[in-house]
C-alpha positions in Angstrom: 42.8 6.8 52.6 43.1 3.8 55.0 41.7 2.4 58.2 44.2 4.5 60.2 42.7 7.6 58.8 39.2 6.6 59.9 40.4 5.7 63.3 41.8 9.2 63.5 38.5 10.7 62.4 36.7 8.7 65.0 38.9 9.9 67.7 38.4 13.5 66.7 34.6 13.0 66.7 34.4 13.6 62.9 33.1 10.2 61.8 29.5 10.3 63.0 26.7 9.0 60.7 23.3 10.6 60.4 21.8 7.7 62.4 24.0 8.3 65.3 26.2 5.2 64.8 30.0 5.4 64.4 31.1 5.7 60.7 34.2 3.7 61.8 32.1 0.9 63.1 30.5 0.6 59.8 33.8 0.5 57.9 35.3 -1.9 60.4 32.3 -4.2 60.0 33.1 -4.4 56.3 36.5 -5.9 57.2 35.1 -8.0 60.1 36.3 -5.9 63.0 38.8 -7.5 65.3 38.1 -5.8 68.6 35.8 -7.9 70.8 35.7 -5.3 73.6 34.5 -2.6 71.1 31.9 -5.0 69.7 30.7 -5.7 73.2 30.4 -2.0 74.0 28.5 -1.4 70.8 26.1 -4.2 71.5 25.5 -2.9 75.1 24.8 0.6 73.7 22.2 -0.8 71.3 20.6 -2.9 74.1 20.4 0.2 76.3 18.8 2.2 73.4 16.3 -0.5 72.8 15.4 -0.8 76.5 15.0 3.0 76.8 12.4 2.9 74.0 10.2 0.6 75.9 7.5 1.7 78.5 9.2 -0.3 81.3 11.3 2.2 83.4 12.8 -0.5 85.6 16.6 0.2 85.1 18.7 3.2 85.0 22.0 2.5 83.2 23.6 5.8 84.3 24.3 4.8 87.8 23.4 1.1 87.3 20.3 1.3 89.5 17.0 -0.8 89.7 14.2 1.8 89.9 11.2 2.0 92.2 9.0 1.0 89.2 10.5 -2.4 89.2 9.8 -2.9 92.9 6.3 -1.8 92.3 5.8 -4.3 89.6 7.1 -7.1 91.8 4.8 -5.9 94.6 1.8 -6.1 92.2 2.6 -9.7 91.4 3.1 -10.6 95.1 -0.3 -9.2 96.0 -2.0 -11.3 93.4 -0.2 -14.6 93.7 1.0 -14.5 97.4 -2.3 -15.8 98.8 -1.9 -18.8 96.5 1.4 -19.9 98.0 -0.3 -21.6 101.0 -2.0 -24.0 98.5 1.4 -25.3 97.4 3.3 -25.0 100.6 0.8 -27.0 102.5 1.0 -30.0 100.2 4.2 -32.0 100.7 3.2 -35.0 98.7 4.9 -34.6 95.3 2.2 -36.7 93.6 -0.8 -34.9 95.1 -1.4 -32.5 92.1 -0.6 -35.3 89.5 -3.4 -37.4 91.2 -5.7 -34.4 91.4 -5.4 -33.6 87.7 -5.8 -37.2 86.6 -8.8 -37.9 88.8 -10.4 -34.6 87.6 -9.9 -35.8 84.0 -11.3 -39.3 84.5 -14.7 -40.3 83.1 -17.3 -41.8 85.4 -16.6 -45.2 83.9 -12.9 -44.9 84.6 -13.5 -43.7 88.2 -15.7 -46.8 88.7 -13.0 -49.1 87.2 -10.3 -47.5 89.3 -12.4 -48.2 92.4 -12.7 -51.9 91.2 -9.0 -52.1 90.8 -8.3 -50.9 94.4 -6.8 -53.3 96.9 -9.9 -53.3 99.0 -12.1 -54.3 96.0 -9.8 -57.0 94.7 -9.4 -58.4 98.2 -13.2 -58.6 98.6 -13.5 -60.3 95.1 -10.9 -62.8 96.0 -13.2 -64.2 98.7 -15.7 -65.5 96.1 -13.5 -66.0 93.0 -10.7 -68.4 92.2 -7.4 -66.7 91.4 -7.5 -67.8 87.7 -10.8 -65.9 87.2 -9.8 -63.0 89.4 -6.6 -62.5 87.3 -8.7 -62.5 84.0 -11.1 -60.0 85.6 -8.4 -57.7 86.7 -6.7 -57.7 83.3 -9.9 -56.9 81.5 -10.6 -54.0 83.9 -7.1 -52.7 83.4 -7.3 -53.0 79.7 -10.7 -51.1 79.6 -9.3 -48.5 82.0 -6.2 -47.8 80.0 -8.0 -47.7 76.6 -9.9 -44.6 77.5 -6.6 -42.7 77.6 -6.3 -41.9 73.9 -3.8 -39.5 72.4 -5.8 -36.2 72.6 -6.9 -37.1 76.2 -3.3 -37.8 77.3 -2.0 -34.6 75.7 -4.7 -32.5 77.4 -4.0 -34.0 80.7 -0.3 -33.5 80.3 -0.9 -29.9 79.2 -2.9 -29.2 82.2 -0.4 -30.6 84.6 2.5 -28.7 83.0 0.5 -25.5 83.2 -0.1 -26.2 86.9 3.6 -26.7 87.4 4.4 -23.4 85.7 1.7 -21.7 87.8 3.1 -23.2 90.9 6.7 -22.1 90.2 5.4 -18.6 89.4 3.3 -18.4 92.7 5.9 -19.7 95.0 8.8 -17.6 93.7 10.4 -15.6 96.6 9.0 -12.2 95.8 9.3 -11.3 99.5 13.1 -11.6 99.3 13.3 -9.2 96.4 10.8 -6.7 98.1 12.9 -6.9 101.3 15.8 -5.3 99.4 13.6 -2.4 98.5 12.2 -1.9 102.0 13.7 -3.8 104.9 10.5 -3.1 107.0 8.2 -5.2 104.7 6.5 -8.1 106.3 6.0 -11.5 104.5 2.4 -12.2 103.8 1.3 -8.7 104.6 -0.4 -7.5 101.5 -2.0 -4.4 103.0 1.0 -2.2 103.7 2.7 -1.1 100.5 6.6 -1.0 100.8 8.6 2.1 100.2 10.1 1.7 96.8 13.5 3.6 96.3 16.2 3.0 93.7 18.7 0.4 94.6 22.1 -0.7 93.4 21.6 -3.2 90.5 24.4 -5.4 91.7 22.5 -6.0 94.9 19.7 -7.8 93.1 21.4 -9.3 90.1 21.1 -13.0 91.0 17.5 -12.5 92.2 16.7 -10.8 88.9 18.1 -13.8 86.9 15.9 -16.2 88.9 12.8 -13.9 88.5 13.4 -13.6 84.8 13.7 -17.4 84.4 10.3 -17.9 86.2 8.7 -15.1 84.1 10.1 -16.6 80.8 8.8 -20.1 81.8 5.1 -18.9 82.3 3.0 -20.1 79.3 0.8 -16.9 79.1 -1.2 -18.4 76.3 -2.1 -21.6 78.2 -5.6 -22.8 78.9 -5.8 -21.0 82.2 -9.6 -21.2 82.3 -9.3 -24.9 82.4 -6.8 -24.8 85.3 -8.8 -22.3 87.3 -12.0 -24.1 86.5 -10.4 -27.4 87.9 -9.6 -25.7 91.2 -13.1 -24.2 91.5 -14.8 -27.6 90.8 -12.5 -29.6 93.2 -11.8 -27.0 95.9 -14.9 -24.7 95.7 -13.1 -21.7 94.6 -10.3 -20.5 92.3 -6.8 -19.9 93.9 -6.8 -16.5 92.3 -9.5 -14.3 90.7 -9.6 -14.9 87.0 -9.8 -11.1 86.2 -6.8 -10.3 88.4 -4.8 -13.2 86.8 -5.8 -12.2 83.2 -4.5 -8.6 83.8 -1.3 -9.9 85.3 -0.8 -12.3 82.3 -1.0 -9.3 80.0 1.8 -7.5 81.8 3.9 -10.7 81.9 3.4 -11.2 78.2 4.7 -7.7 77.6 7.9 -8.6 79.5 8.4 -11.8 77.6 7.7 -10.2 74.2 10.1 -7.3 74.7 12.7 -9.4 76.6 12.8 -6.6 79.1 14.3 -8.6 82.0 16.9 -10.1 79.7 18.0 -6.8 78.5 18.3 -5.5 82.1 20.5 -8.4 83.1 22.6 -7.9 79.9 23.3 -4.3 80.9 23.8 -5.0 84.6 26.3 -7.8 84.0 27.9 -6.1 81.0 27.3 -9.3 79.1 25.3 -8.8 75.8 25.3 -12.6 75.1 23.3 -13.4 78.3 20.1 -15.3 77.6 17.4 -15.8 80.1 16.9 -19.6 80.7 13.3 -20.7 80.6 12.2 -24.1 81.9 11.0 -25.9 78.8 10.9 -29.4 80.4 7.6 -31.2 80.0 6.5 -34.0 82.2 4.2 -36.8 81.0 2.1 -38.1 83.9 -0.4 -40.6 82.4 2.0 -43.4 81.6 3.5 -43.5 85.1 0.0 -43.1 86.6 -1.2 -46.2 84.6 1.8 -48.2 85.5 1.1 -47.4 89.2 -2.5 -48.6 88.9 -1.5 -51.7 87.0 1.3 -52.5 89.4 -0.9 -52.1 92.5 -3.7 -54.1 91.1 -1.6 -57.0 89.9 0.6 -56.8 93.0 -2.6 -57.2 95.2 -3.6 -60.3 93.2 -0.1 -61.8 93.5 0.0 -61.0 97.2 -3.4 -62.6 97.8 -2.5 -65.6 95.7 0.9 -66.0 97.6 -1.0 -65.7 100.9 -3.4 -68.4 99.9 -0.7 -70.6 98.6 1.3 -70.2 101.8 -1.8 -71.0 103.8 -2.4 -74.1 101.7 1.2 -75.2 102.0 1.1 -74.6 105.9 -2.1 -76.7 106.0 -0.5 -79.5 104.0 2.7 -79.5 106.1 0.6 -79.7 109.2 -1.4 -82.7 107.9 1.8 -84.5 106.8 4.3 -83.6 109.5 2.1 -82.3 112.3 4.2 -79.1 112.1 5.1 -76.3 109.7 8.6 -76.1 111.0 10.4 -78.8 108.8 14.2 -78.6 108.3 16.3 -81.4 107.0 18.6 -80.2 104.2 21.8 -78.6 105.4 23.1 -76.5 102.5 20.5 -76.1 99.7 18.3 -73.9 102.1 16.3 -70.7 102.1 18.7 -69.2 104.6 21.8 -70.0 102.4 19.9 -68.6 99.4 19.6 -65.1 100.9 23.2 -64.1 100.0 22.6 -64.7 96.4 19.2 -63.0 96.3 20.6 -59.8 97.9 23.0 -59.5 95.1 20.3 -60.2 92.5 22.1 -63.3 91.2 19.4 -65.9 91.7 18.3 -68.2 94.5 18.0 -71.7 95.6 14.6 -71.8 93.8 13.5 -75.2 94.9 14.8 -75.4 98.4 11.5 -75.5 100.1 10.2 -78.3 97.8 13.3 -80.4 98.0 13.5 -79.9 101.8 9.9 -81.1 102.4 10.3 -84.0 100.0 13.4 -85.2 101.7 11.7 -85.0 105.1 8.9 -87.0 103.8 11.1 -89.7 102.4 13.1 -90.0 105.6 10.2 -89.8 108.0 7.4 -91.6 106.2 8.7 -93.6 103.2 11.4 -95.3 105.1 9.0 -96.3 107.8 5.3 -96.7 106.8 5.7 -97.0 103.0 8.7 -99.5 103.5 6.5 -101.6 105.8 3.7 -101.7 103.3 5.9 -102.3 100.4 7.6 -105.3 102.1 4.2 -106.8 102.7 2.7 -106.4 99.3 5.7 -106.5 97.0 7.8 -109.2 98.9 5.2 -111.4 100.6 2.2 -110.6 98.4 1.2 -113.2 95.7 0.1 -111.2 92.7 -2.2 -112.6 90.2 0.2 -111.6 87.4 3.8 -110.2 87.6 3.1 -107.1 85.4 0.6 -105.8 88.0 3.4 -105.6 90.6 6.2 -104.5 88.4 5.1 -100.9 87.9 4.6 -100.4 91.7 8.0 -102.1 92.4 9.8 -99.9 89.9 8.3 -96.7 91.3 9.2 -97.7 94.9 12.9 -98.3 93.9 13.1 -95.1 92.1 11.7 -93.2 95.2 14.4 -94.8 97.3 17.1 -93.9 94.8 16.0 -90.4 94.7 16.2 -90.1 98.4 19.9 -90.9 98.3 20.3 -88.6 95.3 18.9 -85.7 97.3 21.4 -86.2 100.1 24.3 -86.3 97.5 22.9 -83.2 95.9 22.6 -81.3 99.2 26.2 -82.4 100.2 27.6 -80.9 96.9 26.3 -77.5 98.0 28.5 -77.5 101.1 31.3 -74.8 101.1 33.8 -77.7 101.1 32.3 -79.6 98.2 32.5 -79.1 94.5 29.5 -76.8 93.8 29.7 -75.0 97.2 33.3 -74.3 96.7 32.8 -72.7 93.3 30.0 -70.5 94.7 32.0 -69.4 97.7 35.0 -68.6 95.5 33.3 -66.4 93.0 30.7 -64.7 95.2 33.0 -62.1 96.7 34.0 -60.9 93.2 30.6 -60.5 91.6 30.3 -56.8 92.2 33.5 -56.0 90.3 33.7 -58.9 87.9 31.0 -59.6 85.3 32.5 -63.0 84.7 32.3 -64.0 88.3 28.7 -62.9 88.4 27.8 -64.9 85.3 29.6 -68.0 86.8 27.6 -67.7 90.0 24.3 -67.3 88.1 25.1 -70.3 85.9 25.9 -72.6 88.9 22.7 -71.6 90.5 20.7 -72.2 87.4 22.3 -75.7 86.9 21.8 -76.5 90.6 18.1 -75.4 90.5 17.5 -77.5 87.3 19.0 -80.5 89.1 16.9 -79.9 92.2 13.7 -79.4 90.1 14.4 -82.8 88.3 14.8 -84.6 91.5 11.5 -83.2 92.8 9.5 -83.7 89.6 10.8 -87.3 89.1 10.2 -88.3 92.7 6.7 -86.8 92.7 5.8 -88.6 89.5 6.9 -91.9 91.0 5.1 -91.2 94.3 1.9 -90.7 92.3 2.4 -94.0 90.4 2.9 -95.9 93.7 -0.1 -94.2 95.3 -2.3 -95.1 92.4 -1.3 -98.7 92.9 -2.0 -98.5 96.6 -5.4 -97.1 95.8 -6.1 -100.1 93.5 -4.9 -102.5 96.3 -7.2 -100.8 98.8 -10.1 -101.4 96.4 -9.0 -105.0 95.9 -8.6 -106.0 99.6 -12.3 -106.3 100.5 -13.2 -108.2 97.4 -14.4 -111.8 97.9 -12.4 -112.9 94.9 -9.4 -110.5 94.8 -8.0 -109.7 91.4 -4.5 -108.4 92.3 -3.2 -110.0 95.4 -4.6 -113.5 96.3 -3.1 -114.0 99.8 -4.5 -110.9 101.8 -5.4 -113.1 104.8 -1.8 -114.4 105.0 -0.5 -110.9 104.8 -2.7 -109.8 107.7 -1.1 -112.4 109.9 2.5 -111.0 109.0 1.5 -107.3 109.4 2.2 -105.3 112.5 -0.7 -103.1 111.6 -3.9 -104.0 109.7 -2.9 -104.2 106.1 -5.7 -102.1 104.7 -5.5 -99.4 107.4 -1.8 -99.1 106.7 -2.6 -98.8 103.0 -5.2 -96.0 103.6 -2.5 -94.1 105.7 0.1 -94.5 103.0 -2.2 -93.4 100.2 -3.4 -90.4 102.2 0.2 -89.2 103.0 1.3 -89.8 99.4 -1.7 -87.8 98.2 -0.8 -84.9 100.5 2.9 -84.8 99.6 2.0 -84.9 95.9 -0.4 -81.9 96.4 2.3 -80.0 98.4 4.9 -80.5 95.6 2.4 -79.4 93.0 1.4 -76.4 95.0 5.1 -75.4 95.4 6.0 -76.0 91.8 2.7 -75.1 90.1 3.0 -71.3 90.2 6.8 -71.2 90.2 8.2 -71.5 93.7 9.5 -68.3 95.4 
């Protein structure tokens, strides 16, 4: 006796087992049957059998029809959740419900701290606090605010938000579109007139059924629905859905999920026994992004206020030094020429403002008033001892040398000079060449380092020179001067009263030093 014999018996209907299964199927299974189509048909028969033994009379395989009972089931869902749809449709802000859940979950202390971290509150504090203290206060408030979000709290908030997401997806599903296929006269949003449910061709609704099955499978029926509905009642004054109605509906949904009813229907309709309903298992974590947003807004407000104060201070100093805030003297190492590098995130001319203002000061003031004063006290002045004048003289010479060095540095940045040529050559290739981008970044870094050194060195020597000027101002009125012994003689040679000139020189040097320290102190932008 062989397999051919059993095939013959099956064809003649003589190989049926007591359980109703094919005896041939069992024999072939021992040999690992090699007929995929037969396996597929056998699986579909088993699926149909299992579905027929359930209480859900949604599908009729003989005729491939979706039965009125399924339409009635969809209608029952639509009547319960349909009124909730306006809650979700009316809110276009994607973060609205995230914020709602987080705010609902905050303690009174956290709510108070969040208010203190608002832009309005920080701006008000800045009026009476220096920025160093303000930064410390904001950081402490942020640390205290964040510390309250412990592991269990974060998990509870995330669970509530993901439950809301599943509820929203279930509520806004287009039930009306399915119902319209059962009764074309049904009106959207009309929950009083029950549609006329008749059997329809299953192929007419297959894709809709897949979408519906996915939404049903994604609904966490065992979630903490009391917490979600309670949140809506506390914040909105009423639940979006009556708890008793929702509880009964969840029981029916749980039955569909447990029995894989919709999955089996789709398998039979599509003749695909391997089809699996896809449930949305994605979970979103909302606390970390929320905390980052609070932190970013708070620190950003402090930085914005600090920058505004710094710019206000810079403008005030510029006005006192130059009688204007519109000061432009450098040709190539400028803010305008820096923009093309900043847009490509390669870097910038970081010290362009400081170097520009410093050069303007050296040209407009040092080479005029400072030179006049230096010629008087360093050339014609008779110092009590040489070492007293040497420090002042050295500082003055360094200042003059740096003025020339700044001009040479700026000229190098020209597109026809060594540094400018290199930047111009490699800039067009940075988006497709990592090497070109690295070269441009390196050139900018080296140039900025050189610019910073010029600013720092010049400022240091300006301060040294100014301190000596201050000492001379104090020495001038003394009956027995200790530094320069021929003040009266110098007065005769001076175009302006010597001490008045000294006071002006000291004042301007103090202002330019303050300006440089303001621009460099917090890292010039």
